[in-house]
All heavy atoms as a GROMACS GRO file, in nm:
protein
  622
    1MET      N    1   6.772   0.601   9.762
    1MET     CA    2   6.872   0.706   9.763
    1MET      C    3   6.808   0.835   9.709
    1MET      O    4   6.743   0.833   9.606
    1MET     CB    5   6.988   0.662   9.675
    1MET     CG    6   7.119   0.730   9.703
    1MET     SD    7   7.252   0.657   9.601
    1MET     CE    8   7.364   0.612   9.729
    2THR      N    9   6.828   0.944   9.778
    2THR     CA   10   6.772   1.071   9.732
    2THR      C   11   6.856   1.125   9.616
    2THR      O   12   6.970   1.080   9.594
    2THR     CB   13   6.772   1.176   9.844
    2THR    OG1   14   6.908   1.210   9.875
    2THR    CG2   15   6.698   1.127   9.967
    3GLU      N   16   6.802   1.224   9.546
    3GLU     CA   17   6.877   1.284   9.436
    3GLU      C   18   7.005   1.351   9.488
    3GLU      O   19   7.109   1.348   9.422
    3GLU     CB   20   6.789   1.384   9.359
    3GLU     CG   21   6.849   1.422   9.226
    3GLU     CD   22   6.751   1.481   9.128
    3GLU    OE1   23   6.631   1.451   9.133
    3GLU    OE2   24   6.797   1.560   9.044
    4ALA      N   25   6.999   1.408   9.608
    4ALA     CA   26   7.118   1.470   9.668
    4ALA      C   27   7.225   1.365   9.698
    4ALA      O   28   7.345   1.390   9.678
    4ALA     CB   29   7.080   1.544   9.795
    5GLU      N   30   7.184   1.246   9.742
    5GLU     CA   31   7.280   1.139   9.768
    5GLU      C   32   7.340   1.086   9.638
    5GLU      O   33   7.460   1.054   9.633
    5GLU     CB   34   7.212   1.025   9.845
    5GLU     CG   35   7.175   1.063   9.988
    5GLU     CD   36   7.084   0.962  10.056
    5GLU    OE1   37   7.002   0.897   9.986
    5GLU    OE2   38   7.095   0.948  10.178
    6VAL      N   39   7.258   1.078   9.534
    6VAL     CA   40   7.307   1.038   9.402
    6VAL      C   41   7.411   1.139   9.355
    6VAL      O   42   7.519   1.104   9.308
    6VAL     CB   43   7.191   1.026   9.300
    6VAL    CG1   44   7.244   1.009   9.158
    6VAL    CG2   45   7.100   0.910   9.337
    7ASP      N   46   7.379   1.268   9.371
    7ASP     CA   47   7.470   1.376   9.332
    7ASP      C   48   7.605   1.360   9.403
    7ASP      O   49   7.711   1.366   9.341
    7ASP     CB   50   7.405   1.511   9.364
    7ASP     CG   51   7.495   1.630   9.338
    7ASP    OD1   52   7.568   1.630   9.236
    7ASP    OD2   53   7.494   1.725   9.418
    8GLU      N   54   7.600   1.338   9.533
    8GLU     CA   55   7.723   1.324   9.611
    8GLU      C   56   7.806   1.205   9.564
    8GLU      O   57   7.928   1.215   9.551
    8GLU     CB   58   7.686   1.308   9.758
    8GLU     CG   59   7.806   1.309   9.851
    8GLU     CD   60   7.766   1.301   9.997
    8GLU    OE1   61   7.661   1.356  10.035
    8GLU    OE2   62   7.841   1.239  10.073
    9SER      N   63   7.742   1.094   9.536
    9SER     CA   64   7.814   0.975   9.488
    9SER      C   65   7.877   0.999   9.353
    9SER      O   66   7.992   0.960   9.330
    9SER     CB   67   7.719   0.855   9.480
    9SER     OG   68   7.679   0.814   9.607
   10ILE      N   69   7.802   1.062   9.262
   10ILE     CA   70   7.855   1.087   9.128
   10ILE      C   71   7.972   1.186   9.134
   10ILE      O   72   8.068   1.173   9.060
   10ILE     CB   73   7.745   1.134   9.032
   10ILE    CG1   74   7.643   1.022   9.011
   10ILE    CG2   75   7.805   1.176   8.897
   10ILE    CD1   76   7.523   1.060   8.926
   11ARG      N   77   7.964   1.283   9.223
   11ARG     CA   78   8.076   1.378   9.238
   11ARG      C   79   8.205   1.304   9.275
   11ARG      O   80   8.313   1.337   9.228
   11ARG     CB   81   8.044   1.484   9.343
   11ARG     CG   82   7.952   1.590   9.292
   11ARG     CD   83   7.924   1.700   9.394
   11ARG     NE   84   7.819   1.786   9.346
   11ARG     CZ   85   7.838   1.888   9.262
   11ARG    NH1   86   7.959   1.916   9.219
   11ARG    NH2   87   7.737   1.960   9.220
   12GLY      N   88   8.191   1.202   9.360
   12GLY     CA   89   8.307   1.121   9.395
   12GLY      C   90   8.360   1.041   9.277
   12GLY      O   91   8.481   1.027   9.258
   13LEU      N   92   8.269   0.993   9.194
   13LEU     CA   93   8.308   0.912   9.078
   13LEU      C   94   8.371   0.998   8.967
   13LEU      O   95   8.458   0.951   8.894
   13LEU     CB   96   8.187   0.838   9.020
   13LEU     CG   97   8.125   0.731   9.108
   13LEU    CD1   98   7.998   0.677   9.044
   13LEU    CD2   99   8.224   0.618   9.130
   14ILE      N  100   8.326   1.122   8.955
   14ILE     CA  101   8.372   1.206   8.844
   14ILE      C  102   8.510   1.265   8.871
   14ILE      O  103   8.583   1.298   8.779
   14ILE     CB  104   8.269   1.317   8.811
   14ILE    CG1  105   8.288   1.367   8.668
   14ILE    CG2  106   8.279   1.434   8.908
   14ILE    CD1  107   8.178   1.459   8.620
   15ALA      N  108   8.547   1.275   8.998
   15ALA     CA  109   8.673   1.341   9.035
   15ALA      C  110   8.795   1.289   8.956
   15ALA      O  111   8.870   1.370   8.902
   15ALA     CB  112   8.696   1.330   9.185
   16PRO      N  113   8.817   1.158   8.945
   16PRO     CA  114   8.935   1.112   8.870
   16PRO      C  115   8.930   1.143   8.721
   16PRO      O  116   9.032   1.146   8.654
   16PRO     CB  117   8.935   0.960   8.892
   16PRO     CG  118   8.835   0.931   8.997
   16PRO     CD  119   8.744   1.048   9.007
   17PHE      N  120   8.810   1.166   8.669
   17PHE     CA  121   8.793   1.196   8.526
   17PHE      C  122   8.804   1.346   8.497
   17PHE      O  123   8.816   1.387   8.383
   17PHE     CB  124   8.657   1.146   8.476
   17PHE     CG  125   8.643   0.996   8.481
   17PHE    CD1  126   8.586   0.934   8.591
   17PHE    CD2  127   8.688   0.917   8.377
   17PHE    CE1  128   8.573   0.796   8.597
   17PHE    CE2  129   8.676   0.779   8.381
   17PHE     CZ  130   8.619   0.718   8.492
   18ASN      N  131   8.796   1.428   8.602
   18ASN     CA  132   8.797   1.574   8.588
   18ASN      C  133   8.942   1.623   8.589
   18ASN      O  134   8.988   1.684   8.684
   18ASN     CB  135   8.715   1.636   8.702
   18ASN     CG  136   8.696   1.784   8.687
   18ASN    OD1  137   8.744   1.846   8.592
   18ASN    ND2  138   8.627   1.843   8.783
   19LYS      N  139   9.011   1.597   8.479
   19LYS     CA  140   9.154   1.626   8.469
   19LYS      C  141   9.187   1.775   8.480
   19LYS      O  142   9.294   1.812   8.523
   19LYS     CB  143   9.210   1.572   8.337
   19LYS     CG  144   9.186   1.425   8.314
   19LYS     CD  145   9.275   1.341   8.400
   19LYS     CE  146   9.260   1.195   8.364
   19LYS     NZ  147   9.282   1.107   8.473
   20LYS      N  148   9.094   1.861   8.439
   20LYS     CA  149   9.119   2.005   8.440
   20LYS      C  150   9.073   2.072   8.569
   20LYS      O  151   9.088   2.192   8.584
   20LYS     CB  152   9.050   2.070   8.321
   20LYS     CG  153   9.106   2.026   8.188
   20LYS     CD  154   9.043   2.105   8.076
   20LYS     CE  155   9.143   2.108   7.962
   20LYS     NZ  156   9.146   2.234   7.895
   21GLY      N  157   9.015   1.995   8.660
   21GLY     CA  158   8.970   2.052   8.786
   21GLY      C  159   8.855   2.150   8.770
   21GLY      O  160   8.843   2.247   8.844
   22VAL      N  161   8.767   2.124   8.672
   22VAL     CA  162   8.652   2.211   8.645
   22VAL      C  163   8.555   2.204   8.763
   22VAL      O  164   8.529   2.096   8.816
   22VAL     CB  165   8.581   2.165   8.515
   22VAL    CG1  166   8.453   2.241   8.492
   22VAL    CG2  167   8.675   2.178   8.396
   23ALA      N  168   8.503   2.320   8.803
   23ALA     CA  169   8.400   2.323   8.908
   23ALA      C  170   8.273   2.259   8.852
   23ALA      O  171   8.223   2.301   8.747
   23ALA     CB  172   8.373   2.465   8.952
   24ILE      N  173   8.222   2.158   8.920
   24ILE     CA  174   8.106   2.083   8.871
   24ILE      C  175   7.977   2.148   8.920
   24ILE      O  176   7.956   2.162   9.040
   24ILE     CB  177   8.110   1.936   8.918
   24ILE    CG1  178   8.241   1.868   8.878
   24ILE    CG2  179   7.989   1.859   8.866
   24ILE    CD1  180   8.264   1.854   8.730
   25THR      N  181   7.894   2.189   8.825
   25THR     CA  182   7.760   2.241   8.855
   25THR      C  183   7.661   2.160   8.773
   25THR      O  184   7.701   2.081   8.687
   25THR     CB  185   7.746   2.390   8.817
   25THR    OG1  186   7.751   2.402   8.674
   25THR    CG2  187   7.856   2.474   8.879
   26ASP      N  188   7.531   2.183   8.795
   26ASP     CA  189   7.430   2.113   8.715
   26ASP      C  190   7.445   2.143   8.567
   26ASP      O  191   7.410   2.061   8.483
   26ASP     CB  192   7.290   2.150   8.762
   26ASP     CG  193   7.252   2.080   8.892
   26ASP    OD1  194   7.326   1.990   8.936
   26ASP    OD2  195   7.149   2.117   8.950
   27ALA      N  196   7.497   2.260   8.534
   27ALA     CA  197   7.510   2.302   8.393
   27ALA      C  198   7.640   2.256   8.328
   27ALA      O  199   7.659   2.275   8.208
   27ALA     CB  200   7.496   2.453   8.383
   28THR      N  201   7.731   2.197   8.404
   28THR     CA  202   7.859   2.151   8.348
   28THR      C  203   7.834   2.045   8.241
   28THR      O  204   7.765   1.947   8.266
   28THR     CB  205   7.948   2.092   8.459
   28THR    OG1  206   7.971   2.192   8.559
   28THR    CG2  207   8.082   2.045   8.403
   29THR      N  208   7.890   2.068   8.122
   29THR     CA  209   7.872   1.972   8.014
   29THR      C  210   7.995   1.881   8.005
   29THR      O  211   8.107   1.922   8.035
   29THR     CB  212   7.852   2.042   7.878
   29THR    OG1  213   7.968   2.122   7.849
   29THR    CG2  214   7.728   2.129   7.878
   30PHE      N  215   7.969   1.758   7.963
   30PHE     CA  216   8.076   1.660   7.954
   30PHE      C  217   8.166   1.686   7.834
   30PHE      O  218   8.288   1.676   7.845
   30PHE     CB  219   8.018   1.518   7.950
   30PHE     CG  220   7.942   1.485   8.075
   30PHE    CD1  221   7.804   1.485   8.077
   30PHE    CD2  222   8.009   1.458   8.194
   30PHE    CE1  223   7.733   1.458   8.192
   30PHE    CE2  224   7.940   1.431   8.311
   30PHE     CZ  225   7.802   1.431   8.310
   31ALA      N  226   8.107   1.720   7.721
   31ALA     CA  227   8.185   1.739   7.598
   31ALA      C  228   8.263   1.871   7.601
   31ALA      O  229   8.383   1.874   7.575
   31ALA     CB  230   8.094   1.734   7.476
   32LYS      N  231   8.195   1.980   7.631
   32LYS     CA  232   8.259   2.112   7.623
   32LYS      C  233   8.340   2.146   7.748
   32LYS      O  234   8.457   2.181   7.738
   32LYS     CB  235   8.155   2.220   7.597
   32LYS     CG  236   8.096   2.212   7.458
   32LYS     CD  237   7.995   2.323   7.435
   32LYS     CE  238   7.933   2.307   7.297
   32LYS     NZ  239   7.818   2.392   7.279
   33ASP      N  240   8.277   2.141   7.864
   33ASP     CA  241   8.344   2.185   7.987
   33ASP      C  242   8.451   2.086   8.035
   33ASP      O  243   8.562   2.125   8.068
   33ASP     CB  244   8.242   2.209   8.099
   33ASP     CG  245   8.143   2.319   8.065
   33ASP    OD1  246   8.183   2.417   7.998
   33ASP    OD2  247   8.026   2.308   8.107
   34LEU      N  248   8.416   1.960   8.040
   34LEU     CA  249   8.509   1.858   8.090
   34LEU      C  250   8.596   1.798   7.980
   34LEU      O  251   8.691   1.727   8.009
   34LEU     CB  252   8.432   1.748   8.163
   34LEU     CG  253   8.358   1.794   8.289
   34LEU    CD1  254   8.267   1.684   8.342
   34LEU    CD2  255   8.456   1.837   8.397
   35GLU      N  256   8.559   1.823   7.855
   35GLU     CA  257   8.632   1.775   7.738
   35GLU      C  258   8.649   1.623   7.739
   35GLU      O  259   8.754   1.569   7.710
   35GLU     CB  260   8.768   1.845   7.727
   35GLU     CG  261   8.756   1.994   7.708
   35GLU     CD  262   8.890   2.066   7.699
   35GLU    OE1  263   8.996   2.000   7.700
   35GLU    OE2  264   8.887   2.190   7.688
   36PHE      N  265   8.540   1.551   7.774
   36PHE     CA  266   8.541   1.405   7.772
   36PHE      C  267   8.540   1.358   7.628
   36PHE      O  268   8.459   1.402   7.547
   36PHE     CB  269   8.416   1.348   7.842
   36PHE     CG  270   8.422   1.346   7.992
   36PHE    CD1  271   8.519   1.414   8.063
   36PHE    CD2  272   8.328   1.273   8.063
   36PHE    CE1  273   8.523   1.411   8.202
   36PHE    CE2  274   8.332   1.269   8.202
   36PHE     CZ  275   8.428   1.337   8.271
   37ASP      N  276   8.627   1.264   7.594
   37ASP     CA  277   8.620   1.199   7.463
   37ASP      C  278   8.535   1.074   7.478
   37ASP      O  279   8.490   1.041   7.588
   37ASP     CB  280   8.759   1.169   7.408
   37ASP     CG  281   8.841   1.076   7.498
   37ASP    OD1  282   8.782   1.006   7.584
   37ASP    OD2  283   8.964   1.074   7.483
   38SER      N  284   8.512   1.004   7.370
   38SER     CA  285   8.421   0.889   7.374
   38SER      C  286   8.470   0.779   7.468
   38SER      O  287   8.390   0.716   7.537
   38SER     CB  288   8.397   0.833   7.234
   38SER     OG  289   8.520   0.796   7.174
   39LEU      N  290   8.599   0.756   7.474
   39LEU     CA  291   8.653   0.654   7.563
   39LEU      C  292   8.633   0.692   7.710
   39LEU      O  293   8.593   0.609   7.792
   39LEU     CB  294   8.802   0.631   7.536
   39LEU     CG  295   8.870   0.524   7.619
   39LEU    CD1  296   8.801   0.389   7.602
   39LEU    CD2  297   9.016   0.513   7.584
   40THR      N  298   8.655   0.818   7.742
   40THR     CA  299   8.633   0.865   7.878
   40THR      C  300   8.487   0.852   7.918
   40THR      O  301   8.455   0.810   8.030
   40THR     CB  302   8.680   1.012   7.892
   40THR    OG1  303   8.817   1.021   7.853
   40THR    CG2  304   8.664   1.062   8.035
   41VAL      N  305   8.398   0.885   7.824
   41VAL     CA  306   8.254   0.872   7.851
   41VAL      C  307   8.221   0.727   7.884
   41VAL      O  308   8.151   0.699   7.982
   41VAL     CB  309   8.170   0.922   7.731
   41VAL    CG1  310   8.024   0.883   7.747
   41VAL    CG2  311   8.183   1.072   7.716
   42MET      N  312   8.272   0.634   7.804
   42MET     CA  313   8.241   0.493   7.826
   42MET      C  314   8.295   0.446   7.963
   42MET      O  315   8.227   0.374   8.035
   42MET     CB  316   8.299   0.406   7.714
   42MET     CG  317   8.237   0.433   7.577
   42MET     SD  318   8.057   0.426   7.575
   42MET     CE  319   8.031   0.254   7.597
   43ASP      N  320   8.415   0.487   7.998
   43ASP     CA  321   8.473   0.450   8.127
   43ASP      C  322   8.392   0.508   8.242
   43ASP      O  323   8.364   0.440   8.342
   43ASP     CB  324   8.618   0.497   8.138
   43ASP     CG  325   8.713   0.417   8.051
   43ASP    OD1  326   8.676   0.307   8.005
   43ASP    OD2  327   8.826   0.466   8.029
   44PHE      N  328   8.352   0.634   8.228
   44PHE     CA  329   8.275   0.702   8.332
   44PHE      C  330   8.137   0.638   8.348
   44PHE      O  331   8.091   0.612   8.459
   44PHE     CB  332   8.264   0.852   8.300
   44PHE     CG  333   8.190   0.931   8.403
   44PHE    CD1  334   8.225   0.927   8.536
   44PHE    CD2  335   8.084   1.012   8.366
   44PHE    CE1  336   8.157   1.001   8.632
   44PHE    CE2  337   8.015   1.087   8.460
   44PHE     CZ  338   8.052   1.081   8.593
   45VAL      N  339   8.072   0.607   8.237
   45VAL     CA  340   7.941   0.543   8.241
   45VAL      C  341   7.952   0.406   8.308
   45VAL      O  342   7.868   0.368   8.390
   45VAL     CB  343   7.879   0.531   8.100
   45VAL    CG1  344   7.759   0.438   8.099
   45VAL    CG2  345   7.840   0.669   8.048
   46ALA      N  346   8.057   0.332   8.278
   46ALA     CA  347   8.078   0.201   8.340
   46ALA      C  348   8.091   0.214   8.492
   46ALA      O  349   8.036   0.133   8.567
   46ALA     CB  350   8.201   0.133   8.281
   47GLU      N  351   8.163   0.316   8.537
   47GLU     CA  352   8.177   0.341   8.682
   47GLU      C  353   8.040   0.367   8.745
   47GLU      O  354   8.009   0.315   8.852
   47GLU     CB  355   8.269   0.462   8.706
   47GLU     CG  356   8.413   0.438   8.674
   47GLU     CD  357   8.485   0.358   8.780
   47GLU    OE1  358   8.447   0.366   8.898
   47GLU    OE2  359   8.582   0.290   8.744
   48ILE      N  360   7.960   0.450   8.680
   48ILE     CA  361   7.827   0.484   8.732
   48ILE      C  362   7.738   0.361   8.736
   48ILE      O  363   7.669   0.335   8.834
   48ILE     CB  364   7.763   0.596   8.650
   48ILE    CG1  365   7.838   0.727   8.675
   48ILE    CG2  366   7.614   0.613   8.683
   48ILE    CD1  367   7.797   0.840   8.587
   49GLU      N  368   7.739   0.284   8.626
   49GLU     CA  369   7.656   0.163   8.621
   49GLU      C  370   7.694   0.065   8.731
   49GLU      O  371   7.606   0.006   8.796
   49GLU     CB  372   7.668   0.098   8.483
   49GLU     CG  373   7.600   0.178   8.374
   49GLU     CD  374   7.617   0.119   8.235
   49GLU    OE1  375   7.717   0.046   8.211
   49GLU    OE2  376   7.532   0.146   8.150
   50ASP      N  377   7.823   0.050   8.756
   50ASP     CA  378   7.868  -0.041   8.862
   50ASP      C  379   7.828   0.011   9.001
   50ASP      O  380   7.781  -0.064   9.085
   50ASP     CB  381   8.020  -0.058   8.858
   50ASP     CG  382   8.067  -0.140   8.739
   50ASP    OD1  383   7.982  -0.204   8.672
   50ASP    OD2  384   8.188  -0.140   8.711
   51GLU      N  385   7.847   0.140   9.023
   51GLU     CA  386   7.818   0.199   9.153
   51GLU      C  387   7.671   0.190   9.190
   51GLU      O  388   7.635   0.160   9.304
   51GLU     CB  389   7.862   0.346   9.153
   51GLU     CG  390   7.826   0.424   9.278
   51GLU     CD  391   7.914   0.389   9.398
   51GLU    OE1  392   8.023   0.331   9.380
   51GLU    OE2  393   7.873   0.420   9.511
   52PHE      N  394   7.584   0.216   9.091
   52PHE     CA  395   7.441   0.223   9.119
   52PHE      C  396   7.364   0.098   9.075
   52PHE      O  397   7.244   0.090   9.092
   52PHE     CB  398   7.380   0.346   9.052
   52PHE     CG  399   7.430   0.476   9.112
   52PHE    CD1  400   7.534   0.545   9.054
   52PHE    CD2  401   7.372   0.528   9.227
   52PHE    CE1  402   7.581   0.663   9.109
   52PHE    CE2  403   7.418   0.645   9.283
   52PHE     CZ  404   7.523   0.713   9.224
   53ASP      N  405   7.435   0.001   9.015
   53ASP     CA  406   7.373  -0.123   8.967
   53ASP      C  407   7.258  -0.093   8.871
   53ASP      O  408   7.145  -0.139   8.889
   53ASP     CB  409   7.326  -0.210   9.084
   53ASP     CG  410   7.296  -0.352   9.041
   53ASP    OD1  411   7.354  -0.398   8.941
   53ASP    OD2  412   7.212  -0.417   9.106
   54ILE      N  413   7.289  -0.010   8.770
   54ILE     CA  414   7.191   0.029   8.668
   54ILE      C  415   7.254   0.011   8.530
   54ILE      O  416   7.374  -0.012   8.520
   54ILE     CB  417   7.145   0.176   8.683
   54ILE    CG1  418   7.266   0.271   8.675
   54ILE    CG2  419   7.068   0.197   8.813
   54ILE    CD1  420   7.230   0.418   8.669
   55ILE      N  421   7.170   0.023   8.428
   55ILE     CA  422   7.218   0.023   8.289
   55ILE      C  423   7.172   0.155   8.226
   55ILE      O  424   7.054   0.188   8.230
   55ILE     CB  425   7.158  -0.094   8.208
   55ILE    CG1  426   7.195  -0.229   8.270
   55ILE    CG2  427   7.201  -0.087   8.062
   55ILE    CD1  428   7.340  -0.269   8.254
   56ILE      N  429   7.267   0.228   8.170
   56ILE     CA  430   7.234   0.351   8.098
   56ILE      C  431   7.246   0.318   7.949
   56ILE      O  432   7.356   0.290   7.900
   56ILE     CB  433   7.329   0.467   8.134
   56ILE    CG1  434   7.324   0.493   8.285
   56ILE    CG2  435   7.292   0.592   8.056
   56ILE    CD1  436   7.425   0.596   8.334
   57SER      N  437   7.133   0.316   7.879
   57SER     CA  438   7.134   0.277   7.738
   57SER      C  439   7.209   0.380   7.653
   57SER      O  440   7.229   0.494   7.694
   57SER     CB  441   6.991   0.263   7.687
   57SER     OG  442   6.931   0.391   7.673
   58MET      N  443   7.247   0.337   7.535
   58MET     CA  444   7.317   0.428   7.442
   58MET      C  445   7.229   0.548   7.408
   58MET      O  446   7.278   0.659   7.396
   58MET     CB  447   7.358   0.353   7.315
   58MET     CG  448   7.462   0.246   7.339
   58MET     SD  449   7.615   0.308   7.411
   58MET     CE  450   7.696   0.371   7.267
   59ASN      N  451   7.098   0.525   7.392
   59ASN     CA  452   7.006   0.636   7.364
   59ASN      C  453   7.004   0.735   7.479
   59ASN      O  454   7.004   0.857   7.457
   59ASN     CB  455   6.864   0.585   7.337
   59ASN     CG  456   6.853   0.513   7.205
   59ASN    OD1  457   6.939   0.527   7.119
   59ASN    ND2  458   6.749   0.433   7.190
   60GLN      N  459   7.001   0.685   7.602
   60GLN     CA  460   7.003   0.774   7.719
   60GLN      C  461   7.134   0.850   7.726
   60GLN      O  462   7.135   0.970   7.755
   60GLN     CB  463   6.982   0.694   7.847
   60GLN     CG  464   6.842   0.644   7.866
   60GLN     CD  465   6.832   0.548   7.983
   60GLN    OE1  466   6.908   0.453   7.992
   60GLN    NE2  467   6.738   0.574   8.072
   61GLN      N  468   7.244   0.782   7.698
   61GLN     CA  469   7.375   0.849   7.702
   61GLN      C  470   7.380   0.964   7.602
   61GLN      O  471   7.435   1.070   7.633
   61GLN     CB  472   7.486   0.749   7.668
   61GLN     CG  473   7.512   0.649   7.778
   61GLN     CD  474   7.622   0.552   7.740
   61GLN    OE1  475   7.721   0.590   7.680
   61GLN    NE2  476   7.604   0.426   7.776
   62ALA      N  477   7.322   0.944   7.486
   62ALA     CA  478   7.323   1.047   7.383
   62ALA      C  479   7.243   1.170   7.425
   62ALA      O  480   7.274   1.283   7.385
   62ALA     CB  481   7.268   0.992   7.252
   63GLU      N  482   7.141   1.150   7.509
   63GLU     CA  483   7.056   1.261   7.552
   63GLU      C  484   7.114   1.337   7.672
   63GLU      O  485   7.076   1.451   7.698
   63GLU     CB  486   6.917   1.208   7.591
   63GLU     CG  487   6.840   1.153   7.473
   63GLU     CD  488   6.711   1.085   7.515
   63GLU    OE1  489   6.678   1.085   7.635
   63GLU    OE2  490   6.644   1.029   7.427
   64ILE      N  491   7.205   1.276   7.745
   64ILE     CA  492   7.261   1.338   7.865
   64ILE      C  493   7.383   1.422   7.826
   64ILE      O  494   7.486   1.368   7.786
   64ILE     CB  495   7.300   1.231   7.969
   64ILE    CG1  496   7.177   1.154   8.014
   64ILE    CG2  497   7.371   1.295   8.088
   64ILE    CD1  498   7.207   1.032   8.100
   65GLU      N  499   7.368   1.552   7.836
   65GLU     CA  500   7.477   1.642   7.800
   65GLU      C  501   7.539   1.713   7.919
   65GLU      O  502   7.654   1.754   7.914
   65GLU     CB  503   7.427   1.746   7.700
   65GLU     CG  504   7.382   1.686   7.568
   65GLU     CD  505   7.328   1.788   7.472
   65GLU    OE1  506   7.326   1.909   7.507
   65GLU    OE2  507   7.287   1.749   7.362
   66SER      N  508   7.462   1.727   8.028
   66SER     CA  509   7.514   1.802   8.143
   66SER      C  510   7.513   1.716   8.269
   66SER      O  511   7.444   1.614   8.278
   66SER     CB  512   7.430   1.928   8.167
   66SER     OG  513   7.302   1.893   8.216
   67TYR      N  514   7.587   1.762   8.368
   67TYR     CA  515   7.596   1.692   8.495
   67TYR      C  516   7.459   1.680   8.561
   67TYR      O  517   7.423   1.574   8.612
   67TYR     CB  518   7.695   1.765   8.587
   67TYR     CG  519   7.709   1.699   8.721
   67TYR    CD1  520   7.790   1.589   8.737
   67TYR    CD2  521   7.638   1.745   8.831
   67TYR    CE1  522   7.801   1.525   8.859
   67TYR    CE2  523   7.649   1.683   8.954
   67TYR     CZ  524   7.731   1.573   8.968
   67TYR     OH  525   7.740   1.511   9.089
   68GLY      N  526   7.382   1.786   8.560
   68GLY     CA  527   7.249   1.785   8.622
   68GLY      C  528   7.158   1.682   8.557
   68GLY      O  529   7.082   1.613   8.626
   69GLN      N  530   7.165   1.671   8.424
   69GLN     CA  531   7.084   1.571   8.353
   69GLN      C  532   7.126   1.430   8.394
   69GLN      O  533   7.042   1.341   8.408
   69GLN     CB  534   7.100   1.587   8.201
   69GLN     CG  535   7.035   1.712   8.146
   69GLN     CD  536   7.069   1.732   7.999
   69GLN    OE1  537   7.178   1.697   7.953
   69GLN    NE2  538   6.976   1.791   7.925
   70LEU      N  539   7.256   1.411   8.415
   70LEU     CA  540   7.305   1.279   8.455
   70LEU      C  541   7.252   1.242   8.594
   70LEU      O  542   7.204   1.131   8.613
   70LEU     CB  543   7.458   1.278   8.456
   70LEU     CG  544   7.522   1.149   8.509
   70LEU    CD1  545   7.489   1.032   8.417
   70LEU    CD2  546   7.671   1.166   8.525
   71VAL      N  547   7.259   1.333   8.689
   71VAL     CA  548   7.213   1.305   8.824
   71VAL      C  549   7.064   1.268   8.822
   71VAL      O  550   7.022   1.170   8.883
   71VAL     CB  551   7.238   1.425   8.918
   71VAL    CG1  552   7.169   1.406   9.052
   71VAL    CG2  553   7.387   1.448   8.937
   72THR      N  554   6.985   1.345   8.748
   72THR     CA  555   6.842   1.318   8.737
   72THR      C  556   6.817   1.180   8.674
   72THR      O  557   6.735   1.102   8.723
   72THR     CB  558   6.770   1.427   8.656
   72THR    OG1  559   6.790   1.553   8.723
   72THR    CG2  560   6.623   1.402   8.641
   73ALA      N  561   6.888   1.150   8.567
   73ALA     CA  562   6.870   1.022   8.497
   73ALA      C  563   6.908   0.905   8.588
   73ALA      O  564   6.834   0.805   8.594
   73ALA     CB  565   6.953   1.019   8.369
   74VAL      N  566   7.019   0.914   8.657
   74VAL     CA  567   7.062   0.806   8.746
   74VAL      C  568   6.961   0.788   8.859
   74VAL      O  569   6.924   0.675   8.893
   74VAL     CB  570   7.204   0.833   8.802
   74VAL    CG1  571   7.239   0.733   8.913
   74VAL    CG2  572   7.307   0.825   8.689
   75HIS      N  573   6.913   0.897   8.914
   75HIS     CA  574   6.815   0.890   9.022
   75HIS      C  575   6.688   0.818   8.974
   75HIS      O  576   6.635   0.731   9.043
   75HIS     CB  577   6.782   1.030   9.074
   75HIS     CG  578   6.690   1.030   9.190
   75HIS    ND1  579   6.562   1.079   9.182
   75HIS    CD2  580   6.706   0.988   9.318
   75HIS    CE1  581   6.503   1.064   9.300
   75HIS    NE2  582   6.589   1.011   9.384
   76LYS      N  583   6.642   0.852   8.855
   76LYS     CA  584   6.521   0.789   8.801
   76LYS      C  585   6.545   0.641   8.771
   76LYS      O  586   6.459   0.556   8.798
   76LYS     CB  587   6.475   0.861   8.673
   76LYS     CG  588   6.411   0.993   8.701
   76LYS     CD  589   6.367   1.061   8.573
   76LYS     CE  590   6.305   1.196   8.601
   76LYS     NZ  591   6.275   1.270   8.479
   77LEU      N  592   6.659   0.608   8.713
   77LEU     CA  593   6.691   0.468   8.680
   77LEU      C  594   6.703   0.383   8.806
   77LEU      O  595   6.662   0.268   8.809
   77LEU     CB  596   6.822   0.460   8.601
   77LEU     CG  597   6.815   0.499   8.455
   77LEU    CD1  598   6.955   0.511   8.397
   77LEU    CD2  599   6.732   0.399   8.375
   78GLN      N  600   6.755   0.443   8.908
   78GLN     CA  601   6.774   0.371   9.034
   78GLN      C  602   6.640   0.337   9.097
   78GLN      O  603   6.626   0.233   9.160
   78GLN     CB  604   6.856   0.458   9.128
   78GLN     CG  605   6.895   0.390   9.253
   78GLN     CD  606   6.961   0.487   9.348
   78GLN    OE1  607   6.946   0.606   9.338
   78GLN    NE2  608   7.032   0.432   9.443
   79ASP      N  609   6.543   0.423   9.079
   79ASP     CA  610   6.412   0.402   9.139
   79ASP      C  611   6.324   0.306   9.058
   79ASP      O  612   6.220   0.264   9.105
   79ASP     CB  613   6.337   0.535   9.156
   79ASP     CG  614   6.395   0.617   9.269
   79ASP    OD1  615   6.469   0.561   9.352
   79ASP    OD2  616   6.366   0.737   9.276
   80SER      N  617   6.367   0.274   8.934
   80SER     CA  618   6.282   0.186   8.853
   80SER      C  619   6.312   0.040   8.873
   80SER      O  620   6.402  -0.002   8.934
   80SER     CB  621   6.291   0.218   8.705
   80SER     OG  622   6.402   0.283   8.662
   0.00000   0.00000   0.00000
């Protein structure tokens, strides 16, 4: 799967979590822009892990602050 295909899939997954209808860009942050709380983050990560059949470690989750970082991380994890 290309990074663009990963991006498209994640955009579909994030839609139900984007309660405020924020425009998603690579710079969109989960904490500030989307106002995700810890429970929302865990639910969203579970959706991504199921969709892509990957595991995102707690350390990786802590380092991912923006949408663009997430797409890159998922793309790399998928290829490993």
